[in-house]
Structure formats: structure tokens, C-alpha cells
PDB file as gemmi writes it, atoms N, CA and C in Angstrom:
CRYST1    1.000    1.000    1.000  90.00  90.00  90.00 P 1                      
ATOM      1  N   MET A   1     114.517  96.006  81.262  1.00  0.00           N  
ATOM      2  CA  MET A   1     114.171  94.581  81.542  1.00  0.00           C  
ATOM      3  C   MET A   1     113.149  94.143  80.460  1.00  0.00           C  
ATOM      4  N   ALA A   2     113.410  92.958  80.034  1.00  0.00           N  
ATOM      5  CA  ALA A   2     112.428  92.497  78.940  1.00  0.00           C  
ATOM      6  C   ALA A   2     111.924  91.191  79.585  1.00  0.00           C  
ATOM      7  N   GLY A   3     110.879  90.675  78.843  1.00  0.00           N  
ATOM      8  CA  GLY A   3     110.179  89.495  79.310  1.00  0.00           C  
ATOM      9  C   GLY A   3     108.830  89.706  80.076  1.00  0.00           C  
ATOM     10  N   ARG A   4     108.495  88.720  80.875  1.00  0.00           N  
ATOM     11  CA  ARG A   4     107.187  88.746  81.540  1.00  0.00           C  
ATOM     12  C   ARG A   4     107.052  89.926  82.553  1.00  0.00           C  
ATOM     13  N   PRO A   5     108.067  90.571  83.106  1.00  0.00           N  
ATOM     14  CA  PRO A   5     107.648  91.614  84.085  1.00  0.00           C  
ATOM     15  C   PRO A   5     107.421  92.925  83.425  1.00  0.00           C  
ATOM     16  N   ILE A   6     107.004  93.004  82.153  1.00  0.00           N  
ATOM     17  CA  ILE A   6     106.656  94.272  81.588  1.00  0.00           C  
ATOM     18  C   ILE A   6     105.367  94.708  81.970  1.00  0.00           C  
ATOM     19  N   SER A   7     105.020  95.979  81.934  1.00  0.00           N  
ATOM     20  CA  SER A   7     103.797  96.494  82.376  1.00  0.00           C  
ATOM     21  C   SER A   7     102.841  96.494  81.318  1.00  0.00           C  
ATOM     22  N   ALA A   8     101.559  95.808  81.610  1.00  0.00           N  
ATOM     23  CA  ALA A   8     100.520  95.640  80.623  1.00  0.00           C  
ATOM     24  C   ALA A   8      99.216  95.291  81.376  1.00  0.00           C  
ATOM     25  N   THR A   9      98.128  95.569  80.691  1.00  0.00           N  
ATOM     26  CA  THR A   9      96.774  95.293  81.317  1.00  0.00           C  
ATOM     27  C   THR A   9      96.809  93.663  81.276  1.00  0.00           C  
ATOM     28  N   HIS A  10      95.862  93.211  82.157  1.00  0.00           N  
ATOM     29  CA  HIS A  10      95.652  91.789  82.232  1.00  0.00           C  
ATOM     30  C   HIS A  10      95.399  91.144  80.871  1.00  0.00           C  
ATOM     31  N   GLU A  11      94.532  91.763  80.099  1.00  0.00           N  
ATOM     32  CA  GLU A  11      94.254  91.231  78.731  1.00  0.00           C  
ATOM     33  C   GLU A  11      95.459  91.264  77.820  1.00  0.00           C  
ATOM     34  N   ALA A  12      96.128  92.403  77.795  1.00  0.00           N  
ATOM     35  CA  ALA A  12      97.198  92.518  76.999  1.00  0.00           C  
ATOM     36  C   ALA A  12      98.441  91.580  77.395  1.00  0.00           C  
ATOM     37  N   HIS A  13      98.527  91.396  78.639  1.00  0.00           N  
ATOM     38  CA  HIS A  13      99.747  90.566  79.135  1.00  0.00           C  
ATOM     39  C   HIS A  13      99.653  89.116  78.519  1.00  0.00           C  
ATOM     40  N   ALA A  14      98.392  88.573  78.299  1.00  0.00           N  
ATOM     41  CA  ALA A  14      98.173  87.314  77.680  1.00  0.00           C  
ATOM     42  C   ALA A  14      99.042  87.157  76.386  1.00  0.00           C  
ATOM     43  N   SER A  15      98.897  88.220  75.590  1.00  0.00           N  
ATOM     44  CA  SER A  15      99.503  88.191  74.223  1.00  0.00           C  
ATOM     45  C   SER A  15     101.069  88.497  74.334  1.00  0.00           C  
ATOM     46  N   THR A  16     101.529  88.868  75.333  1.00  0.00           N  
ATOM     47  CA  THR A  16     103.007  89.231  75.437  1.00  0.00           C  
ATOM     48  C   THR A  16     103.857  88.043  75.566  1.00  0.00           C  
ATOM     49  N   ARG A  17     103.253  86.936  75.770  1.00  0.00           N  
ATOM     50  CA  ARG A  17     104.040  85.651  75.947  1.00  0.00           C  
ATOM     51  C   ARG A  17     104.441  84.928  74.642  1.00  0.00           C  
ATOM     52  N   ILE A  18     103.914  85.388  73.492  1.00  0.00           N  
ATOM     53  CA  ILE A  18     104.136  84.652  72.372  1.00  0.00           C  
ATOM     54  C   ILE A  18     105.673  85.024  71.781  1.00  0.00           C  
ATOM     55  N   GLN A  19     106.310  84.258  71.169  1.00  0.00           N  
ATOM     56  CA  GLN A  19     107.670  84.392  70.615  1.00  0.00           C  
ATOM     57  C   GLN A  19     107.956  85.686  70.020  1.00  0.00           C  
ATOM     58  N   PRO A  20     107.155  86.217  69.023  1.00  0.00           N  
ATOM     59  CA  PRO A  20     107.578  87.428  68.393  1.00  0.00           C  
ATOM     60  C   PRO A  20     107.540  88.626  69.363  1.00  0.00           C  
ATOM     61  N   ILE A  21     106.574  88.672  70.251  1.00  0.00           N  
ATOM     62  CA  ILE A  21     106.577  89.781  71.246  1.00  0.00           C  
ATOM     63  C   ILE A  21     107.802  89.622  72.191  1.00  0.00           C  
ATOM     64  N   CYS A  22     108.179  88.435  72.503  1.00  0.00           N  
ATOM     65  CA  CYS A  22     109.395  88.170  73.437  1.00  0.00           C  
ATOM     66  C   CYS A  22     110.631  88.816  72.650  1.00  0.00           C  
ATOM     67  N   TYR A  23     110.806  88.462  71.289  1.00  0.00           N  
ATOM     68  CA  TYR A  23     111.968  89.003  70.606  1.00  0.00           C  
ATOM     69  C   TYR A  23     111.807  90.476  70.529  1.00  0.00           C  
ATOM     70  N   ALA A  24     110.743  91.076  70.322  1.00  0.00           N  
ATOM     71  CA  ALA A  24     110.553  92.484  70.155  1.00  0.00           C  
ATOM     72  C   ALA A  24     110.911  93.235  71.565  1.00  0.00           C  
ATOM     73  N   THR A  25     110.454  92.742  72.650  1.00  0.00           N  
ATOM     74  CA  THR A  25     110.850  93.411  73.798  1.00  0.00           C  
ATOM     75  C   THR A  25     112.251  93.244  74.199  1.00  0.00           C  
ATOM     76  N   GLY A  26     112.909  92.008  73.879  1.00  0.00           N  
ATOM     77  CA  GLY A  26     114.325  91.800  74.016  1.00  0.00           C  
ATOM     78  C   GLY A  26     115.159  92.720  73.245  1.00  0.00           C  
ATOM     79  N   GLN A  27     114.772  92.880  71.930  1.00  0.00           N  
ATOM     80  CA  GLN A  27     115.348  93.813  71.083  1.00  0.00           C  
ATOM     81  C   GLN A  27     115.306  95.253  71.614  1.00  0.00           C  
ATOM     82  N   ALA A  28     114.218  95.736  72.109  1.00  0.00           N  
ATOM     83  CA  ALA A  28     114.072  97.018  72.620  1.00  0.00           C  
ATOM     84  C   ALA A  28     114.847  97.233  73.836  1.00  0.00           C  
ATOM     85  N   ALA A  29     114.833  96.207  74.662  1.00  0.00           N  
ATOM     86  CA  ALA A  29     115.643  96.434  75.893  1.00  0.00           C  
ATOM     87  C   ALA A  29     117.123  96.442  75.629  1.00  0.00           C  
ATOM     88  N   GLY A  30     117.580  95.544  74.755  1.00  0.00           N  
ATOM     89  CA  GLY A  30     119.021  95.643  74.433  1.00  0.00           C  
ATOM     90  C   GLY A  30     119.432  96.800  73.663  1.00  0.00           C  
ATOM     91  N   THR A  31     118.629  97.310  72.857  1.00  0.00           N  
ATOM     92  CA  THR A  31     118.957  98.568  72.139  1.00  0.00           C  
ATOM     93  C   THR A  31     118.912  99.849  73.099  1.00  0.00           C  
ATOM     94  N   ALA A  32     117.979  99.739  74.108  1.00  0.00           N  
ATOM     95  CA  ALA A  32     117.966 100.895  75.105  1.00  0.00           C  
ATOM     96  C   ALA A  32     119.164 100.849  75.978  1.00  0.00           C  
ATOM     97  N   ALA A  33     119.601  99.553  76.296  1.00  0.00           N  
ATOM     98  CA  ALA A  33     120.856  99.428  77.206  1.00  0.00           C  
ATOM     99  C   ALA A  33     122.124  99.981  76.386  1.00  0.00           C  
ATOM    100  N   ALA A  34     122.258  99.603  75.070  1.00  0.00           N  
ATOM    101  CA  ALA A  34     123.309 100.061  74.287  1.00  0.00           C  
ATOM    102  C   ALA A  34     123.411 101.542  74.143  1.00  0.00           C  
ATOM    103  N   LEU A  35     122.203 102.100  73.840  1.00  0.00           N  
ATOM    104  CA  LEU A  35     122.108 103.595  73.767  1.00  0.00           C  
ATOM    105  C   LEU A  35     122.490 104.201  75.058  1.00  0.00           C  
ATOM    106  N   SER A  36     122.014 103.708  76.219  1.00  0.00           N  
ATOM    107  CA  SER A  36     122.319 104.244  77.605  1.00  0.00           C  
ATOM    108  C   SER A  36     123.878 104.236  77.766  1.00  0.00           C  
ATOM    109  N   LEU A  37     124.478 103.177  77.433  1.00  0.00           N  
ATOM    110  CA  LEU A  37     126.000 103.058  77.531  1.00  0.00           C  
ATOM    111  C   LEU A  37     126.585 104.101  76.642  1.00  0.00           C  
ATOM    112  N   ARG A  38     126.197 104.149  75.410  1.00  0.00           N  
ATOM    113  CA  ARG A  38     126.704 105.143  74.396  1.00  0.00           C  
ATOM    114  C   ARG A  38     126.661 106.498  75.058  1.00  0.00           C  
ATOM    115  N   TYR A  39     125.586 106.971  75.513  1.00  0.00           N  
ATOM    116  CA  TYR A  39     125.344 108.364  75.970  1.00  0.00           C  
ATOM    117  C   TYR A  39     125.553 108.632  77.479  1.00  0.00           C  
ATOM    118  N   LYS A  40     125.961 107.458  78.160  1.00  0.00           N  
ATOM    119  CA  LYS A  40     126.358 107.508  79.606  1.00  0.00           C  
ATOM    120  C   LYS A  40     125.134 108.054  80.413  1.00  0.00           C  
ATOM    121  N   VAL A  41     123.943 107.539  80.177  1.00  0.00           N  
ATOM    122  CA  VAL A  41     122.736 108.066  80.809  1.00  0.00           C  
ATOM    123  C   VAL A  41     121.964 106.836  81.389  1.00  0.00           C  
ATOM    124  N   MET A  42     121.045 107.035  82.271  1.00  0.00           N  
ATOM    125  CA  MET A  42     120.300 105.803  82.686  1.00  0.00           C  
ATOM    126  C   MET A  42     119.155 105.675  81.666  1.00  0.00           C  
ATOM    127  N   PRO A  43     118.677 104.463  81.507  1.00  0.00           N  
ATOM    128  CA  PRO A  43     117.750 104.154  80.449  1.00  0.00           C  
ATOM    129  C   PRO A  43     116.443 105.043  80.461  1.00  0.00           C  
ATOM    130  N   ARG A  44     116.011 105.498  81.606  1.00  0.00           N  
ATOM    131  CA  ARG A  44     114.816 106.358  81.822  1.00  0.00           C  
ATOM    132  C   ARG A  44     115.154 107.788  81.331  1.00  0.00           C  
ATOM    133  N   GLU A  45     116.431 108.142  81.149  1.00  0.00           N  
ATOM    134  CA  GLU A  45     116.846 109.416  80.582  1.00  0.00           C  
ATOM    135  C   GLU A  45     117.072 109.458  79.108  1.00  0.00           C  
ATOM    136  N   LEU A  46     116.913 108.304  78.454  1.00  0.00           N  
ATOM    137  CA  LEU A  46     116.968 108.209  76.895  1.00  0.00           C  
ATOM    138  C   LEU A  46     116.015 109.053  76.248  1.00  0.00           C  
ATOM    139  N   ASN A  47     116.259 109.521  75.034  1.00  0.00           N  
ATOM    140  CA  ASN A  47     115.308 110.172  74.310  1.00  0.00           C  
ATOM    141  C   ASN A  47     114.516 109.055  73.523  1.00  0.00           C  
ATOM    142  N   VAL A  48     113.250 109.028  73.922  1.00  0.00           N  
ATOM    143  CA  VAL A  48     112.385 107.877  73.368  1.00  0.00           C  
ATOM    144  C   VAL A  48     112.310 107.853  71.882  1.00  0.00           C  
ATOM    145  N   GLY A  49     112.227 109.029  71.302  1.00  0.00           N  
ATOM    146  CA  GLY A  49     112.159 109.242  69.846  1.00  0.00           C  
ATOM    147  C   GLY A  49     113.381 108.712  69.179  1.00  0.00           C  
ATOM    148  N   GLU A  50     114.466 108.944  69.723  1.00  0.00           N  
ATOM    149  CA  GLU A  50     115.786 108.329  69.206  1.00  0.00           C  
ATOM    150  C   GLU A  50     115.801 106.860  69.368  1.00  0.00           C  
ATOM    151  N   LEU A  51     115.372 106.255  70.416  1.00  0.00           N  
ATOM    152  CA  LEU A  51     115.356 104.793  70.694  1.00  0.00           C  
ATOM    153  C   LEU A  51     114.357 104.320  69.655  1.00  0.00           C  
ATOM    154  N   GLN A  52     113.182 104.924  69.337  1.00  0.00           N  
ATOM    155  CA  GLN A  52     112.291 104.390  68.365  1.00  0.00           C  
ATOM    156  C   GLN A  52     112.848 104.365  67.071  1.00  0.00           C  
ATOM    157  N   GLU A  53     113.526 105.397  66.736  1.00  0.00           N  
ATOM    158  CA  GLU A  53     114.110 105.553  65.343  1.00  0.00           C  
ATOM    159  C   GLU A  53     115.235 104.471  65.058  1.00  0.00           C  
ATOM    160  N   THR A  54     116.063 104.285  66.198  1.00  0.00           N  
ATOM    161  CA  THR A  54     117.065 103.362  66.150  1.00  0.00           C  
ATOM    162  C   THR A  54     116.434 101.933  65.925  1.00  0.00           C  
ATOM    163  N   LEU A  55     115.379 101.623  66.487  1.00  0.00           N  
ATOM    164  CA  LEU A  55     114.575 100.346  66.428  1.00  0.00           C  
ATOM    165  C   LEU A  55     114.117 100.213  64.922  1.00  0.00           C  
ATOM    166  N   ARG A  56     113.619 101.289  64.534  1.00  0.00           N  
ATOM    167  CA  ARG A  56     112.973 101.250  63.158  1.00  0.00           C  
ATOM    168  C   ARG A  56     114.157 100.902  62.176  1.00  0.00           C  
ATOM    169  N   ARG A  57     115.336 101.497  62.349  1.00  0.00           N  
ATOM    170  CA  ARG A  57     116.437 101.292  61.463  1.00  0.00           C  
ATOM    171  C   ARG A  57     116.921  99.867  61.550  1.00  0.00           C  
ATOM    172  N   GLN A  58     116.670  99.254  62.627  1.00  0.00           N  
ATOM    173  CA  GLN A  58     117.090  97.778  62.795  1.00  0.00           C  
ATOM    174  C   GLN A  58     115.978  96.955  62.241  1.00  0.00           C  
ATOM    175  N   GLY A  59     114.834  97.464  61.748  1.00  0.00           N  
ATOM    176  CA  GLY A  59     113.782  96.697  61.103  1.00  0.00           C  
ATOM    177  C   GLY A  59     112.745  96.470  62.109  1.00  0.00           C  
ATOM    178  N   ALA A  60     112.624  96.976  63.292  1.00  0.00           N  
ATOM    179  CA  ALA A  60     111.450  96.741  64.132  1.00  0.00           C  
ATOM    180  C   ALA A  60     110.243  97.477  63.612  1.00  0.00           C  
ATOM    181  N   ILE A  61     109.119  96.913  63.757  1.00  0.00           N  
ATOM    182  CA  ILE A  61     107.902  97.448  63.453  1.00  0.00           C  
ATOM    183  C   ILE A  61     107.246  97.904  64.738  1.00  0.00           C  
ATOM    184  N   LEU A  62     107.115  99.206  64.901  1.00  0.00           N  
ATOM    185  CA  LEU A  62     106.575  99.919  66.037  1.00  0.00           C  
ATOM    186  C   LEU A  62     105.112 100.301  65.995  1.00  0.00           C  
ATOM    187  N   ASP A  63     104.612 100.446  64.758  1.00  0.00           N  
ATOM    188  CA  ASP A  63     103.269 100.860  64.606  1.00  0.00           C  
ATOM    189  C   ASP A  63     102.262  99.845  64.596  1.00  0.00           C  
TER     190      ASP A  63                                                      
END                                                                             
């Protein structure tokens, strides 16, 4: 799930509402969904390292 229901502290949540963050969480959620379908697993069962590497190949900045 992407958007406002993400888990964050009260202070951090204020910065999650700006457009670039919304794009990033949407990209991450969509990529996780695609990988889940590919490997036929639930999103929580995904290899996080592989998800991060896939996002980096897509041009996402994670650091």
C-alpha cells in the first residue's frame, strides 16, 4: 500500500505528503507487487535486498 497510510513518526509523516515522496512510495509499492506476482509470494515474503536492487536499477534513490 502506498500513500498516506504508511508507517512513520508524527514528524516524518509531515514530509511524506510532498509529491516526490508520493512518487517514491508508489514506485516501491508497484515494484513490490510486480515481484510478488513474479515469484508467487506475498509481499511480506519478498527478499528486501532484491526489491531494493530492483528499485535502484529503475533509478530510485534509496540512500
